[in-house]
N, C-alpha and C positions, 0 to 999 in steps of 0.2 A: 179297353185296358188303360185307364187314366194315368197311372203312375209310369207304366212303360212308355206310353205316348209322350209324356213329359220328358222322360229320359232321352228319348230318341228324336223328338221333334216331328213326329208323324202321328196322324190320327189312326190309331190301331184298335181294331175290334177283334174278337175271337169267337169262333164257332166251336163250341165245346163238345166235340165228338169223343172226347175222353169220358164223357158222362152219359154214354148210351146204354148203360146197364150191362148185364151179363158179365160177371166176374171182372169188375172194375172198368168195363167199357173199352171203347176204342173204335177205330174206323171199320174193323172187320165185322162188327155187329151188323152194320147196314148191309154188307155183302151177304152175310150168313142168313139174313132174313129171307133172301131169295134162294140161296143155295140149299138151305135146309128144307124149305118148302118143296123144292124140286126133289130132294131126297125122299121126303114123305110121299110125294106123288108117285115116285118110282117104287115104293114099297121097300125101301132099304131098312136094314136093321143094324147096320154099322156104317160109320163114316170114317174115312181115312184121309189124312193130309200130311204135308211135309213142310219143313222150314228150318231155320237156324236154331241153335240150342235155345236161345231166349226168344223164340217166336211168339209174338203177340197173337198172331192168327191162330196158332195151335191152341193157346190158352182159351181163346174165345170159342173156338170150335168145340173144345172139350166141354165148356160150359153149356153150349147149346145142346150137345149130345146128352148131357146129364138131364137137362130140362125136358127133352123130348123122348128120353128112354132109349137112345141109340147106344151101342158100344162105340168106342172111339179109340183109334190107334194113330199115333203121330210119329213120323219118321223125322229124327232130328239130325241135321248135318252140322259138324263142327267146322264153322267157317272162320274161327278166330285162333284156334290152337291154344286157347286159354286152359290152363290146368287148375285154375282157382276153384276151390270146392264150392264157394257160393255161386259162382257163375254156372257151374254144371248141375247144381241141385236146388238152388234157391230161386227166387223170383218166379218167372213164368213156369219153370220146370216143376217147382213145388205145387203151383196151382193146377198144372196139367194133371198131376197125380191126385190132388185133392178132389178134382172133378170126376175121378174114376177112369181117366184115360190110361192106356198103356203106351209106352214110348220105346223107341229103338234108335240107337245112336250109330251114325256113320261118319267116317273121316271126311274131311273136306275134299272137294273135287269130284264127288260121285255124280252120276246122272240120276238125280233124285226122282224125277218123274218116272223113269224106267224102274228104279228101285221100288217106287210106290205101286206101280202096276204089278210087279212080281209079288209084292206082299199082298196086294188085293186078290190076286189069283189064288194064292195059298189059302186065304180066308174063304174065298168062294168055294174052293174044293172041300172045305169043312162045312159047307152049307150056309154060309152067311151071304146076305144080299148087301154087297158093299157099294157105297156111293163114294167115288173118289173126288176130292176137292183139290184143285191145284194150289200150289204155294201162294199164300196171300189172298186166296179166294178170287184170284184175278182172271176171270173169264167173262164172256158177255153176260151170263146170268148174274154173277157177283157184281159186275159193274153197274147193273141196274140199280143197286142200292145207292150209288152216288149220282145217278141220274135223279133219283128221288131226292137226294140231299140238295142238289142244285135247285129243284123246284121249291123245296122247303126254305132254302136260304133266300131265294128271291121273294117268296111270300112274306118272310119275316122282315126283310128290308123294306118292302112296300108298306107293310103294316106300321112300321116305325118311322117311315120317311127317310130311311138311310140310303144314300146314294153310294153304292160300292164301286170303287174304281179298279180294284184288283183283289184277287184271292191268291194267297200264298200258302203252300203246304209242303210237307215232306212227301216225296214220291219214290217208290221202290219197285214193287212188282207190277205197277202201272194201273191197277184196277181203279184206285181212288181218282187219280187224275183223268183217266179215260172216261169214267162216268160223269165227273164234274163237267168236263169240256163238252161231252155229248149233250148233257142236260142244258147247260147254259147256251150252247149253240142252237139247240132245238127250240129254246124259248126266245131266240133272237135277242139275247140280253146285252150283247156287246161288252160283257164283263170278262176280261182276260184272266187266265189261270196260270200262275207261275209255280211249277213244281221244283222244289229244291231236292236234287238227287241224293240218294243215300247209298248207291251201289254202283251203277253202270256209268260209263262215259256218256257225254251228252248226246252224240249221234245215236247210239244204241238206245238210250233211255227215251229219247223223243220218238224214235221209230216204234219202240214197243208200245208206247202210249197211243200213238197215232193208229197203229194196226188194230189195237183193241178197241179204240174209240170207233173206228169204222165198222167193226163187227157188232159193237153195241148199238150203233145207230141203225144198222140193218135189223137187229133183233127188236129194236124199238119201233121200227116201221118208218124211219126217216133216213134212208141211205143217202150218203153224200152230203149230209148237213155239216159234217166236220171237215174243215180244210187243213192241209198240212201246216199252214202258218198259225193255226189256232193252238198248236201244241208247242209249249215252251218249257224247257227245263234248264236249270243252272246246276251244274255238277261240281262247282268249285269248292264245295264244303264236305265232300265225302271223306277227305283225309286219307289215311293209309289204306282204308278198305272198309268193306261192309262189316258192321257190328263192332268196329274199333272206335273207341271214344276219341274225340278231338278236343283240343284246348278251347276252340270257339264254341263247341257244343257244350262243354262243361260250364263255360261262362254263361251261355244261354239258359242252362238249367238253373244256375244261381240267380240270374236276373229275374226270370219268371217266378221262381220260388220266393225271392226276397221282396220283389216289387208288387206281385199280384197274388201270391199264395197259390200258384198253379204249378203242378209237377209235370215235367217232361221226362223222356227217357233218352239215354245216350245214343241208341241205335238209329231211331227215326226222328221223332218229334224235335229233339234237341238240334239235330243237324238242319232240319227245316227252319227252326227258330234262329239258328246261327246265321243262316243265309238272310233271313228277314232282318236281323239286327245289323249285319254288316252292310247290306244294301241300303238300309235306312240311313246309316251313318254316312254313306257315300252320296246321299241325295237322290237315290234312284226313285224314291216315292214322293218327291216334292209335290206338295199340295194335293196329295191323294188320300183317300180313305181306304185303308187296306184291311181286309179280313184275313186273319190267320186261322186256318182250319187245323185244330188240334186233333191229331190222329190217335192220341192215347199212348199207352205203353209204359206208364209209370210203374206198373207191377214189376217191370224188369229191373228197377233201380236196386233192389236187394241183391241182384246178381252182379252188379257193377260197383259194389262198395269200394273196391280197390282203386277206382278212378278218382276218388274224392279225398282230398286232404282237409279234414275238419279239425285238426289239432288246435287251431287257433280259437276254436269256439268253446273249448273247455276252460273255464275260468273259476278262480276262487275269489269270492267277493268279501 
């Protein structure tokens, strides 16, 4: 990212996982490659998952279901209390429905995994073979997608002669970071991964990632390859809470859009980029080559239009 690198004084590259296909792409596509294969193997005819109102994971799950001929039901939790019509019906919600998924809304604070199991049992009682996918697709099966990504990233770096000093990305439900760390450790790459948190406090976020990385390593056949010190998260950029835009995130969206023509989303990728930008300004990446893993999510921008003031962009010439 030449212009952003010049603006921040750091050698910045980007891994475009917002371009993975399946309904505008995003990091969940890699996880769903493995999760949906498992659903097919188990003979499912319906997939069910859950997330926040503007869940990127739900949208990509609905797209996969459409392509593979599954029915899809998504449980949406209101984690922001926004009553804005665009937030509740536009963006990812619109795309969920366009892909043929049905949705169900719950107030914030619910035990969503339990609600999903209850919903799945109801559909099973009606004769459906339901495959349940955890929020974010974050289990050992889904995390294998980011083990694969780690292998792919190292192969691309080797092919181009690029020495990667650090990978930075937004971390939430933990599957992306757990898979990356597991893959990079399994390859003995010595490339550290910094997750910029979007939801939980640092101790909880790091423990979630470490626990899942250990389970993923076991599934991969290399138990013990990930050490606790391999898991690093910075949660200084969460702001007031999950799904709530921040000033630094909005700045990151504008910088990426205006300098590189790349779109971020306010919930995940913008907070990851906000951490990248602020840490770069503070000299945390001095003399490093940093790869920012873009986890996608721009489809949600239409649901967050209230967060942007573009009145100064309307001009009469």
